[in-house]
N, C-alpha and C positions, 0 to 999 in steps of 0.2 A: 337511650343514649345513641347519638348519631356519631359515626366514625367516618373519617375521610382519609383515603389513601394519601400517603405523604407526597407522592409525585403529583397527584391532583391538587393537593393543597398548595404546593409550591407554584403550580401553574395559576391557580386562582389568585394567589397573593401577587403574582407578577402581572396579573391582568390579561393572561393568555387564555385562549380557548383550547382546552385539552380534552374536551368531552369525548371526541371520537376515538382517542387512544388511551383513555384512562384505564380501561380494563383490558386493553389489547396486549398481546404478547409481542414484544419487539424482536427484531432480527438481531441475533447475537453473532458477530463476526470479529475476526482479527484480520487486519491487513487487507481491506477490501479493494478490489479493482473492478472496473465496469466496462461493458461493451454493449452496443445496441445492434440488433439485426432486425430489420423490418420495424414492427411496432412494439417489439419486446426488448426490455433491458435485462442484462444478465450481470450478476455480481459473483465474483470468484474470491474465495478467502482461504486462509490457513485452516488446515485440518487434515485428517486422514483422507488421502486421495484427492484433495482440493474440493472444498464444498461449493456448490453452485446454487444460486437463487435466481428466480425469474420474476419480472414485474412488467406491468403495462403502464404504470403511472409514477414510478420512483417512490411510491409510498407503501403500497401493498405488495408483499413478496411471498412467493412459495418456494420451498426447497424442492429441487428437481434432481438431486443426486450428486454424484462425484465424477470427476474426470477419470480417476483410476479406481477400479474395483478393489484393488489391494494397494500396491505401491510399485514404483518403477523397479524392474528386475535388477537393475545395476546399482541401486541405491546403497544397500547394506554392505556390499563388498567395496564400494568406493568411499563411503563415509562411516567409519567406525563410530558407534554411539548413536546412529540414526534410530529414532524410536517409532517410525511409521507416520509421523505427522509431516506433511509437506507444507512448507512455509511460504508466505509472502509471494503470491503468484503475480503474474502480469499477463494481460490479454491484449493481443495486438492483431488487427486485421490488415491483410495485404492481399489485394487482387482476389477477394472473395474467399480467402483461406484464413483461419483463425489460429494464431500461434499462442499457446498457453505455456508461459515460462513458470518455473517453480524452483524453490530452494530446498535442498536436502542438507541438514546440518545437525550437529550436536550442540545443545544449548550452551552459550557462553564460550564456545570454541570456534576457531576458524578452520576446523575440519569440515569443510563445506563444499557444496557444488551447486551449480545451476543447470537444470535440464529444460527441455522443451518438448511438448506434445502438440500435435496439429489435428485440426478438424475442418471439414468442408462446411459445417454449419454449427450454429449454437442451439438450434431447435431440437430437443431430445425426441420429438415426435417425427422428425424427418427420417426417411429410410436411409439417408446418407450419413446419419449421425454416428460418428465413431472417432474417438481420440486415438491417434497413432503416435506412439512415443518415438522421438528422434534421439533420445539419449542425452548424454553429457554435452554441455556447451562450454563450461568454464569450471575450474576447480581451484580451491585454495588449500594449501598444505601448511600446517604449523611449522615454524622455524624456517620455512622457505619463503613464505609470503607475509608481508606486513599489512595485508588486506583480507577481507572476509567475503567469500563468494555467496552472498545472499542478497535478497531484496532487488531483483532485477526490474528494470523499467526501460521501455523501448521508445526512441524518438527518431524521426527522420529529419535530417537537416534540409535546408532550402534546395539542395541538389537531389534530394531523394535518397541520400545515403543513410542506411540504418545504423544506429548506435545503441548500445546498452549501457545504462548507468547502473551501478550496484554498490553495495558496501555497507558495513556496520562496524562501528568502533575502529580499533586498530589504526591504520593509516588513513581512514576516512572513506570518502566517496570517490569512486573511479569511473572512467568512461572508456569503453572499448568498441572499436568498429566491428560490425557484423558483415558477413558476406551477403550478397543479394538474396540468397535462399533463406536467410534469417535463422538458420539452425547451427551455424558454425561461425567462428571468428574469421574475419577477413585476413587474407595473407597478402603482403607482409602485415604483421600485426601492428595496430596503432592504438596506444594507450595514453590516457591523460588522467591527471588528478584534478578533481573539481572542488572538493571541500574537505576540511578536517577541523578537529578541535584539539586543543592542547592535551598531550598525553605524557604522563610521568615517564621519563626515560628509564627509570629503574624498574618499570613494569616488565615482567617476563614476556618474551615474544609470543608465547602461546596463551596469554591471558588477555581478555578484552580490555581491561584497564578502565581509565576514567575519561576517555575521549568520546563522550556519548553523542554520537551522530550516526544516523542511519536512514533507511527508507527514502532514497532519492526518487524524484519524479521530475523530468524535464518537460515543460509545457511551452509550446510556441504561441506567441501572441504579439501582433502588431510590430513585427520585426525584431522582437526580443525572444530570448530563451530564458525562461524562469526555472530556476532550480529550487524545488521544494525539498526540504529535509525535515526529519524529526530530531529534536534535541532531547537529551535527558532520558529518564528511565520509563520503560513500559512494563506491563505485566507484573506489577507489584501491588495490585489491588488498590486500596486507599492510599498507599504510599507511592503510587505512580506519579511522575512529574512530567510526562510526555507533553510536548508542544510542537507546533508547526512553524518552521522558519523558512525564509526564502531569500534568494539573491537573483541577479539577472546578468545576462551577457548578450552581446550581439553576435557571438559565435557559440556554436554548440559545445565547443571544446573549452570555452572559458576565455579569460578569467571571469568568474562570477563575483559580484560585489553586492553589498547590501545598500540600503538607502543612505547610509552615511559614507559610502564609498569604501568600507572595509572589506578586503578580500575574504571570501569564504574559505580560502586556503589558510587564512590566519585566524579562523574562528568566527568570522563574521556571519551575519544572518539577521534579517529583519523579521520581527514577529508577525505572523499571519493569524494565528489562533492558539489560545492556551486554555487551560482548565478554568472552570467557574465553580461556584458553590454547588451547583446541581450536577456538574460534570467535572470530576476531579482532575482528569487529564484526557488528552486525545492526541491522535497522530496517525502515522503511516498513511498519508493521504495520496490521492491521485487527483487529476484535474481533467475535465472534459468540456467540450462544447456540443450541446444538443439544441438544434433548431435556433441557433443564434444566441443561446444563453449559456453562460459558463457556470460550471458546478464543481465544487470541491467535495470529494468523497473521502471519508475517514472512519475510523472507529473511535468511540468515546466511552469513557468509563463512568457509569451513572452512579452518583452518590447514593441515591435512594434505593438502589438495588445492589448494595455491597460491592460497588465498582465493577459490575459486570459490563462487558464490552458490547456496545450497541452500534449498529450501522447508522451513519449520518450522511445524508446527501444534501448539501447546503449551497444556496446561491452564492456565487462569487462575483464581485464587482471590482472596478478598477478606479483608483484615485491617484492621479499624478504618475500613472504608469506602473502602479504597484497593486497587487491583489489585496482585496479587503473582504473579510467575512464577518458578519455580525454575530457576536456570541449569543445574542438572544435567539438566533435561528436554531441553536441546538435544541431548544424547546419547541419552537414553532414547526420545525420540519422533523417529524418522527417517522418511524418505519413500523409496519405491522406485519407479522407473520401469519399467513393464511394456511391453515392445515398443519399437519405435523412437520416438525423440523428434523434435523439429523438425529440419529440414535443418541440417547442421553449419554453424556459424559465423553462424547467423541470429539467435540469442538471446544 
């Protein structure tokens, strides 16, 4: 009797060649972001200490360690309920230095904070490799703030001014100006609201509620700023409904509107990519240009593997000034883990 793995069978039925990855262990990440230094690519993702992978081709990856051996020394006293997992990182290069932002939070609460650690290189074999924590950048407090200080992402506007978008549920997505050193808010402070979804006004202030929007990422392209966000629910296994939406603006501070002209501050957003039969849900994306090609990076929950989260690096094209990602590429562009991964049950 001949047996065929379900994921291979699905590929064969779809007319795709999955032979090279049929028996491969894929890279399992949540909330991936990416940077390139020299010929190497690096992915940073949620986990104890922030999990780091390295690749030379965007397909084959090896785990190379964590940014923190334990956790930031300030985290537990600042965020009650923090369990040691650093969430939703962002990696940003400026003048040869690498700024790794990270989220400290208690799940489902806006008892949250964003910190940043800095390195002179991403190469762990370099003698100068050392992450030096700069501490707290931004904090949200229940009953004081109607926003959640998680999911940071950095963008520079056309004048070179750095901005940090962030937010999850509550009052939606915010934008705040950073100082030139990238480790503190600029003074005087400048804040903007970018996107939100309807929230039941009877929801208690310290509860996430039903306005499911998070994971902002602002990407500059052809004179526009594109705001990517994730709608609906992550982290529910086969019950996940995560999907990627977008709007655009000619100003980094907005207003952002979707393809129908609906403001994202009124719940608008155009679909970029949603779940398929093989991938029940996906989201928390970032976007990059490498060697003239645009890529969308996200995690996706694989149906054939009980909705485990897998890294996806997908080509992104543009039609009529809007981002387009082919759902079939979720199967065409896989990732393979070379060697051992993080210690079991830590990510």
